[in-house]
VOBA-1610 file (N, C-alpha, C; in pm, whole numbers, padded with zeros to 5 digits, always signed):
BEGIN
Met+15903+09744+08108Met+15783+09826+08090Met+15658+09744+08121Leu+15650+09623+08067Leu+15534+09537+08090Leu+15520+09504+08235Ser+15632+09475+08301Ser+15626+09448+08442Ser+15574+09563+08524Phe+15615+09685+08487Phe+15564+09804+08555Phe+15413+09818+08537Ile+15365+09795+08416Ile+15222+09807+08389Ile+15143+09700+08463Thr+15187+09576+08457Thr+15112+09470+08524Thr+15118+09484+08674Ser+15232+09529+08729Ser+15242+09553+08871Ser+15149+09664+08916Gly+15145+09771+08836Gly+15055+09884+08868Gly+14910+09844+08861Ala+14874+09763+08760Ala+14737+09713+08749Ala+14702+09625+08869Tyr+14793+09543+08910Tyr+14770+09455+09028Tyr+14745+09540+09153Glu+14832+09640+09172Glu+14816+09724+09290Glu+14685+09805+09288Leu+14650+09857+09171Leu+14526+09929+09154Leu+14405+09837+09181Asp+14409+09718+09127Asp+14300+09621+09150Asp+14287+09592+09301Lys+14398+09572+09367Lys+14401+09545+09512Lys+14343+09662+09591Trp+14380+09781+09553Trp+14331+09902+09617Trp+14179+09917+09597Leu+14133+09893+09475Leu+13991+09902+09445Leu+13910+09801+09528Lys+13963+09679+09537Lys+13897+09577+09617Lys+13890+09618+09765Glu+13998+09675+09815Glu+14003+09716+09958Glu+13907+09832+09985His+13901+09930+09890His+13824+10052+09916His+13677+10047+09869Phe+13651+09966+09770Phe+13513+09962+09717Phe+13449+09826+09739Gly+13528+09726+09772Gly+13479+09594+09812Gly+13376+09533+09721Arg+13262+09504+09780Arg+13158+09427+09710Arg+13108+09494+09580Pro+13080+09626+09578Pro+13038+09686+09450Pro+13142+09668+09340Tyr+13271+09678+09374Tyr+13375+09659+09275Tyr+13377+09512+09226Thr+13366+09418+09316Thr+13370+09277+09273Thr+13244+09239+09192Ile+13131+09298+09230Ile+13010+09273+09146Ile+13027+09327+09009Leu+13076+09450+08998Leu+13103+09510+08864Leu+13205+09426+08789Leu+13308+09383+08857Leu+13409+09301+08791Leu+13351+09169+08741Gly+13270+09101+08823Gly+13207+08978+08779Gly+13113+08999+08663Ala+13034+09102+08667Ala+12940+09131+08555Ala+13019+09158+08427Ser+13124+09239+08438Ser+13207+09271+08324Ser+13274+09147+08266Leu+13316+09063+08354Leu+13380+08937+08308Leu+13278+08849+08231Ile+13158+08841+08283Ile+13055+08764+08211Ile+13024+08822+08076Leu+13011+08958+08072Leu+12981+09023+07943Leu+13099+09001+07848Gly+13222+09006+07898Gly+13339+08977+07810Gly+13338+08835+07757Ile+13294+08738+07838Ile+13289+08600+07793Ile+13181+08586+07683Leu+13068+08650+07706Leu+12962+08645+07603Leu+13007+08712+07472Ala+13077+08825+07483Ala+13126+08890+07364Ala+13233+08804+07291Ala+13317+08742+07367Ala+13418+08653+07306Ala+13349+08537+07230Gly+13246+08483+07292Gly+13173+08372+07223Gly+13109+08423+07095Arg+13049+08540+07095Arg+12993+08596+06972Arg+13098+08626+06868Asn+13215+08670+06916Asn+13328+08703+06823Asn+13377+08574+06755Ile+13386+08466+06831Ile+13431+08338+06777Ile+13328+08293+06670Glu+13202+08300+06704Glu+13100+08263+06610Glu+13104+08342+06482His+13126+08475+06497His+13136+08563+06382His+13257+08529+06296Asn+13369+08499+06360Asn+13491+08465+06284Asn+13479+08333+06208Phe+13403+08241+06262Phe+13377+08116+06193Phe+13297+08140+06065Gly+13209+08242+06065Gly+13129+08272+05950Gly+13203+08344+05840Ser+13317+08404+05870Ser+13393+08478+05773Ser+13490+08382+05701Thr+13471+08370+05572Thr+13555+08277+05496Thr+13647+08342+05394Thr+13657+08475+05396Thr+13736+08542+05296Thr+13883+08512+05311Asp+13936+08512+05436Asp+14076+08485+05460Asp+14082+08370+05564Val+14093+08247+05513Val+14084+08129+05602Val+14195+08127+05709Ala+14318+08152+05670Ala+14427+08149+05765Ala+14409+08257+05874Gly+14374+08376+05827Gly+14350+08485+05924Gly+14234+08455+06016Ser+14127+08396+05961Ser+14012+08364+06041Ser+14049+08258+06144Leu+14122+08158+06101Leu+14162+08053+06197Leu+14249+08103+06307Phe+14342+08192+06273Phe+14427+08254+06378Phe+14341+08337+06471Ser+14249+08417+06419Ser+14167+08500+06501Ser+14083+08416+06592Val+14026+08308+06540Val+13944+08219+06625Val+14027+08157+06734Ala+14150+08115+06702Ala+14239+08052+06802Ala+14267+08154+06913Val+14299+08277+06875Val+14324+08384+06975Val+14202+08405+07062Gln+14084+08412+06999Gln+13961+08433+07075Gln+13933+08317+07172Ile+13961+08194+07125Ile+13938+08078+07214Ile+14032+08084+07335Val+14158+08119+07311Val+14254+08130+07422Val+14207+08238+07520Leu+14165+08351+07469Leu+14114+08456+07557Leu+13989+08413+07632Leu+13902+08338+07564Leu+13782+08287+07630Leu+13816+08194+07742Ile+13909+08105+07718Ile+13955+08011+07820Ile+14009+08090+07942Asn+14088+08192+07915Asn+14145+08272+08020Asn+14034+08346+08100Gln+13934+08397+08029Gln+13824+08466+08099Gln+13745+08366+08182Leu+13722+08249+08132Leu+13647+08149+08208Leu+13726+08111+08330Gly+13858+08103+08319Gly+13946+08075+08437Gly+13934+08189+08539Gln+13931+08312+08491Gln+13915+08425+08581Gln+13783+08420+08652Leu+13678+08384+08577Leu+13545+08370+08639Leu+13544+08266+08747His+13613+08156+08721His+13622+08047+08820His+13692+08101+08946Glu+13804+08172+08930Glu+13876+08227+09043Glu+13784+08325+09120Tyr+13714+08411+09049Tyr+13621+08507+09112Tyr+13515+08431+09193Arg+13459+08326+09136Arg+13356+08247+09207Arg+13414+08177+09330Gln+13542+08134+09322Gln+13602+08070+09438Gln+13625+08169+09552Val+13661+08291+09517Val+13677+08398+09621Val+13544+08424+09687Ile+13440+08437+09608Ile+13305+08459+09663Ile+13265+08346+09753Arg+13285+08221+09709Arg+13252+08104+09794Arg+13331+08105+09924Gly+13459+08137+09911Gly+13541+08143+10034Gly+13493+08245+10131Arg+13453+08362+10085Arg+13399+08464+10174Arg+13270+08417+10238Arg+13185+08357+10162Arg+13057+08308+10210Arg+13078+08201+10318Glu+13167+08108+10291Glu+13195+08003+10389Glu+13256+08061+10519Ala+13340+08159+10504Ala+13402+08224+10624Ala+13292+08294+10705Arg+13198+08363+10639Arg+13088+08427+10710Arg+13003+08324+10785Lys+12971+08213+10714Lys+12892+08108+10778Lys+12964+08049+10901Ala+13098+08030+10886Ala+13174+07974+10998Ala+13172+08072+11118Arg+13190+08203+11090Arg+13187+08300+11197Arg+13052+08304+11266Lys+12948+08296+11186Lys+12811+08297+11238Lys+12785+08174+11323Ala+12828+08056+11276Ala+12813+07931+11353Ala+12892+07938+11482Glu+13010+07998+11474Glu+13095+08011+11596Glu+13028+08101+11698Arg+12966+08208+11653Arg+12896+08300+11748Arg+12776+08228+11811Lys+12705+08146+11732Lys+12593+08071+11787Lys+12635+07965+11884Ala+12753+07914+11865Ala+12805+07805+11954Ala+12847+07861+12089Arg+12866+07995+12100Arg+12904+08057+12228Arg+12786+08139+12279Pro+12687+08072+12339Pro+12569+08142+12380Pro+12587+08245+12492Gly+12685+08225+12574Gly+12708+08312+12690Gly+12767+08447+12654Glu+12812+08467+12535Glu+12882+08592+12500Glu+12791+08690+12430
//
């Protein structure tokens, strides 16, 4: 069941990128940044809660792991953007190098 869901999500993500391109990736990047900020606030909030120490520590650990994952996703997203930018620059430089065409 999990494999079906993750595979479907992957295919949907791929389809959205192909059909909506830049607006989708901009929305994705903005959502990722907002999620990272929310995770940071959640960690801070959980550190302030001292009623159930074990539960708070577990919750903070989970939030930290999710934050690390989101930061990794943001890094991947930025690498994709950089790759596209470099490819565009290379194509532009290649066109300038062929003045006769």
